[in-house]
C-alpha positions in Angstrom: 35.0 3.9 60.2 38.8 3.9 62.2 39.8 0.9 64.3 42.3 -0.1 66.3 42.7 -4.1 66.6 44.7 -5.6 69.1 45.6 -9.6 68.9 48.2 -12.2 69.6 46.5 -14.2 66.7 47.8 -12.6 63.3 49.0 -13.8 60.0 51.5 -14.8 58.6 51.4 -17.6 61.7 49.2 -20.4 60.7 45.8 -21.6 62.6 42.5 -21.0 62.9 42.3 -18.1 64.8 45.0 -16.2 62.9 42.9 -17.1 59.8 39.8 -15.8 61.3 41.5 -12.6 62.3 43.2 -12.1 58.9 39.9 -12.3 56.6 38.2 -10.1 59.1 40.8 -7.7 59.1 41.1 -8.1 55.0 37.6 -6.9 55.0 36.4 -4.9 57.1 37.6 -0.9 57.3 40.9 -2.4 56.5 42.5 1.0 55.0 41.5 2.8 58.1 42.9 0.3 60.4 45.6 0.0 62.5 46.5 -3.5 64.1 49.1 -4.2 67.3 50.4 -7.6 66.9 52.7 -10.1 67.9 56.3 -10.2 67.3 56.9 -13.0 64.9 59.8 -15.9 64.5 60.7 -15.0 61.1 61.0 -11.3 60.7 61.3 -11.2 57.2 58.3 -13.5 56.4 56.4 -11.0 59.3 57.9 -7.5 57.2 56.8 -9.0 53.8 53.0 -10.3 54.7 52.8 -7.0 56.7 53.8 -4.8 53.5 51.0 -6.9 51.5 48.3 -5.6 53.8 46.0 -2.6 53.0 45.8 -2.0 57.0 48.9 -0.9 59.0 50.4 -3.4 61.5 52.4 -2.5 64.6 54.2 -5.4 65.7 55.1 -5.7 69.4 58.0 -6.5 70.6 56.7 -10.0 72.0 53.5 -11.5 72.4 50.2 -9.5 72.8 48.9 -9.9 76.4 47.2 -7.9 79.0 50.7 -6.4 80.2 51.2 -2.4 81.5 53.3 -2.6 78.3 50.8 -3.5 75.6 48.5 -1.3 77.0 50.9 1.6 76.7 51.6 0.5 73.3 47.7 0.5 72.3 47.2 3.8 73.8 50.3 5.5 72.0 48.8 4.2 68.6 45.2 4.9 69.4 45.8 8.7 70.7 47.7 8.7 67.3 45.3 7.4 65.1 42.2 8.2 66.9 40.2 5.1 66.2 36.3 4.9 66.5 36.2 1.3 68.1 38.8 -0.8 69.9 39.0 -4.7 68.4 40.1 -7.5 70.7 41.2 -10.6 68.8 40.1 -12.6 71.6 38.4 -11.8 74.3 40.0 -14.1 77.2 42.8 -12.7 78.3 42.7 -9.3 76.3 39.5 -8.4 77.5 41.3 -7.4 81.1 42.8 -4.4 78.8 38.9 -3.5 78.1 37.9 -1.5 80.9 40.6 0.9 81.0 41.6 1.4 77.7 38.0 2.6 77.0 37.5 4.7 79.5 40.8 6.6 78.5 40.3 6.3 74.8 36.5 7.2 75.2 35.7 4.2 72.5 33.6 0.9 72.6 35.6 -1.8 72.6 34.8 -5.2 70.9 36.2 -8.3 71.5 36.3 -11.7 69.9 35.3 -15.3 71.1 37.1 -18.5 70.5 36.5 -22.2 71.8 38.8 -21.1 74.7 36.6 -18.5 76.6 33.6 -21.5 76.1 35.8 -23.8 77.5 36.4 -22.1 80.4 32.9 -21.5 81.2 32.0 -25.2 80.9 34.9 -26.1 83.7 33.1 -23.5 86.3 35.6 -20.6 85.5 32.5 -18.4 84.3 34.4 -15.8 86.5 37.3 -15.6 84.2 34.7 -14.7 81.4 32.8 -12.3 83.6 36.0 -10.2 84.3 37.3 -10.5 80.5 33.7 -9.0 79.4 32.9 -6.4 81.9 34.3 -3.7 79.3 32.7 -4.8 76.3 29.9 -3.1 74.1 29.9 -6.7 72.7 31.3 -10.1 72.4 31.1 -12.1 69.7 30.6 -16.4 69.3 31.6 -18.6 66.7 29.2 -21.4 67.5 26.0 -22.5 69.1 27.8 -24.7 71.5 29.9 -21.8 72.6 27.2 -19.4 73.0 25.1 -21.5 75.0 28.1 -21.7 77.5 29.2 -18.4 77.2 25.8 -16.6 77.6 25.4 -17.1 81.4 28.8 -15.7 82.5 28.9 -13.0 79.6 28.9 -9.1 81.1 29.1 -7.5 77.6 26.2 -5.1 76.6 25.4 -7.7 73.2 26.4 -10.9 72.2 26.3 -11.5 68.5 26.9 -14.8 66.2 30.4 -14.2 63.9 31.4 -17.5 63.0 34.9 -18.1 60.8 34.0 -18.3 57.1 35.6 -19.2 53.9 37.4 -17.1 51.2 35.6 -19.4 48.3 37.4 -17.2 45.7 40.7 -19.1 47.3 39.4 -22.2 48.5 37.2 -23.8 45.6 37.2 -27.4 43.6 39.2 -25.8 41.1 42.6 -25.3 43.2 45.1 -27.8 41.7 47.4 -29.7 44.7 48.9 -31.8 42.3 52.5 -30.2 42.7 52.3 -30.3 46.3 51.4 -33.5 47.0 53.9 -34.6 44.7 56.4 -32.7 46.6 55.4 -34.5 49.6 56.2 -37.8 48.0 52.5 -38.9 47.4 52.2 -41.0 43.8 49.3 -39.6 41.8 47.3 -42.5 41.9 47.4 -42.9 45.5 44.1 -41.8 47.7 45.2 -39.4 50.3 44.3 -38.7 53.9 44.7 -34.9 54.6 45.0 -33.0 58.1 46.0 -29.5 57.8 46.1 -28.3 61.3 48.3 -27.0 64.1 50.3 -29.8 65.3 48.6 -30.1 69.2 47.1 -32.8 71.3 43.7 -31.6 70.9 43.6 -31.8 66.9 43.9 -35.8 66.7 47.1 -36.1 64.8 48.2 -38.7 67.2 45.0 -40.8 66.5 45.3 -40.9 62.7 48.9 -42.2 63.2 47.7 -44.9 65.9 45.0 -46.4 63.5 46.6 -45.9 60.3 48.5 -49.2 60.1 44.7 -50.3 60.0 43.7 -48.2 57.5 46.4 -49.1 55.5 45.4 -52.9 55.5 41.9 -52.1 54.2 43.4 -49.5 51.6 47.2 -50.6 50.8 47.4 -47.7 48.2 46.6 -44.8 50.8 48.8 -42.5 52.0 48.5 -39.8 55.5 49.6 -36.4 54.9 49.9 -34.4 58.8 50.5 -31.0 57.2 51.3 -28.5 59.9 54.2 -27.5 62.9 53.8 -27.8 66.7 54.5 -28.8 70.1 53.5 -32.7 68.9 55.7 -32.5 65.7 59.1 -34.3 67.3 56.3 -36.9 68.7 54.4 -37.8 65.5 57.7 -37.8 63.3 58.9 -40.3 65.8 55.9 -42.2 65.6 55.5 -42.0 62.1 59.5 -43.8 61.9 58.1 -46.6 64.3 55.4 -47.8 61.7 58.0 -48.4 59.5 59.6 -46.6 55.9 56.6 -47.7 53.8 53.3 -46.9 55.8 52.4 -43.8 53.4 52.9 -41.3 56.4 54.3 -38.2 55.6 55.1 -35.0 57.5 55.6 -32.3 55.5 55.4 -29.3 57.9 54.2 -26.0 57.5 52.6 -24.9 54.5 53.0 -21.2 53.3 49.7 -19.1 53.5 49.7 -18.9 50.1 49.3 -22.6 49.7 46.6 -23.7 52.4 43.7 -24.1 49.4 46.2 -26.3 48.0 47.0 -28.0 50.7 43.4 -28.9 51.3 43.1 -29.9 47.7 46.3 -32.3 47.5 43.7 -34.7 50.0 40.9 -36.7 48.9 39.5 -36.9 52.4 40.4 -34.0 54.8 40.4 -35.8 58.7 40.9 -34.3 61.9 39.2 -35.9 64.4 39.5 -33.3 67.2 38.5 -34.6 70.9 38.4 -32.0 74.3 41.3 -32.0 76.8 42.3 -30.8 80.2 39.1 -31.0 81.8 37.4 -29.2 78.9 39.5 -26.0 78.6 41.2 -27.4 75.5 38.0 -27.9 73.0 37.6 -27.1 69.2 35.1 -23.9 69.2 34.0 -24.8 65.7 36.8 -25.4 62.9 37.6 -23.5 59.9 39.8 -26.2 58.6 36.8 -28.6 58.1 34.8 -25.5 56.0 37.8 -24.7 54.1 37.9 -28.4 53.2 34.7 -28.5 51.9 35.1 -25.8 50.2 37.7 -27.3 47.8 35.0 -30.3 47.4 36.5 -32.5 49.8 34.7 -34.8 52.6 35.6 -34.0 56.2 36.0 -36.2 58.9 35.4 -34.1 62.3 36.1 -35.2 66.0 32.9 -34.5 68.3 34.5 -31.7 70.2 32.6 -28.3 71.0 31.3 -27.0 68.6 33.2 -28.8 65.4 30.4 -30.8 64.6 28.4 -27.5 63.7 31.0 -27.5 60.8 30.1 -30.7 59.2 27.1 -31.8 58.1 27.2 -35.5 59.2 27.0 -38.5 56.7 26.0 -35.5 54.3 29.4 -33.3 53.8 31.7 -36.0 55.8 31.3 -37.5 59.2 31.5 -36.6 62.6 32.8 -39.2 65.1 34.1 -39.3 68.8 37.6 -38.4 67.9 38.7 -40.9 71.3 37.2 -43.8 69.7 40.0 -45.3 67.2 37.2 -47.8 65.5 35.0 -45.0 64.8 38.0 -43.1 63.2 38.7 -46.2 61.5 35.1 -46.8 60.2 35.2 -43.0 59.0 37.9 -43.0 57.0 37.5 -46.8 55.5 33.7 -45.4 54.6 35.1 -42.4 52.5 38.2 -44.0 51.3 36.0 -47.4 49.7 33.6 -44.9 48.0 34.7 -42.6 45.2 31.6 -41.4 44.0 30.4 -40.7 47.8 33.7 -38.5 48.3 32.4 -36.7 45.1 29.0 -36.3 46.3 29.9 -35.1 49.6 32.5 -32.8 48.1 29.6 -31.2 45.9 27.3 -30.8 48.9 30.0 -29.5 50.7 31.3 -26.7 48.5 27.3 -26.0 48.0 26.7 -25.4 52.0 29.6 -23.3 52.1 28.7 -21.1 49.9 25.2 -20.5 50.9 26.4 -20.3 54.9 29.9 -19.8 55.5 31.2 -16.9 52.9 33.6 -14.2 54.5 31.1 -12.0 52.3 28.4 -12.6 54.1 30.1 -12.9 57.8 32.0 -9.7 57.2 29.0 -7.9 56.6 27.7 -9.0 59.7 30.9 -7.7 62.0 30.9 -4.6 60.1 27.6 -4.0 61.2 28.0 -5.0 64.6 30.8 -2.2 64.5 28.4 0.6 63.4 26.1 -0.5 65.8 28.2 -0.2 69.0 29.7 2.9 67.3 26.4 4.8 67.0 25.4 3.7 70.6 28.3 5.2 72.0 28.0 8.4 70.2 23.9 8.6 71.3 25.3 7.7 74.7 28.0 10.3 74.9 25.7 13.1 73.2 23.3 12.2 75.9 25.6 12.7 78.7 
């Protein structure tokens, strides 16, 4: 099957959606796919990444948004590539391109959805979802929470659950994170709480920093690593500096794509106490990072935002807390830092759960099946018209 993907979320930029898109691209018809993606900040890194992929990537001059320039670029590439299907990396706002591109290229259009679209529906902006899905043959959703909120507004022909998954060959309990944690200045005998994510308000790194003095009072040997980059990075750095020089807080910055498994393995406990913000528009759709942490055998502490609770089995593979409740966050961290045997048991349970339900092989097969269905339906419809 020949496909053209259009996405503003693409590796080597890190992030949950970028990983979601990248993993599907790696596994679903990669050698017959062309991707229209955004320009990256580091041109050399982008070029090196794209050269390693089995699919061809065309980088737009800037962001990939529903603009006339992007539509013209996609049309030009599609007329050269002659795809059977067009895939949008996010239904909003890229779904605005679907009606016209579908008509002009005579192909079905499938779009992925994430937490943002469900957040729009939650705050009575369902009309934006309706508009963005009116030209779609299918829309995918990533969690029960997202689907329940999207379903009343979706105008696509079908809705199919395609959640993010984990590459269990990359993320596994045998990954060695010791060298990485040493490079962060964390002693070998310390217990480390890690958060590997974009540094944005929703993720809750600020809450981890606020509660850290109390956690450190209970666990003097504990360290906290806030791994990643993002708009609140400078604020977090200032907050960490204000705590003093001997508080065990490190901000290593961004880690390379290839180092993500080691970044998770470096920690003893993963924590991202996310919370919903901005009247419901800023919400965690699911949380790939929780699944990755569990895949390497680490308990995960998740916030109660959107579909995030679906990514952790509370008190089995980790804890689910209200990310706004500082006491609850402290309690969850204390629970896992106090109990090494419990950490090991939760890690083993998390690994088993990921292998059963969240592997990319299972999820990619489901997505490939969806593409087969919409292309078959489109050909039948065309033959009968």
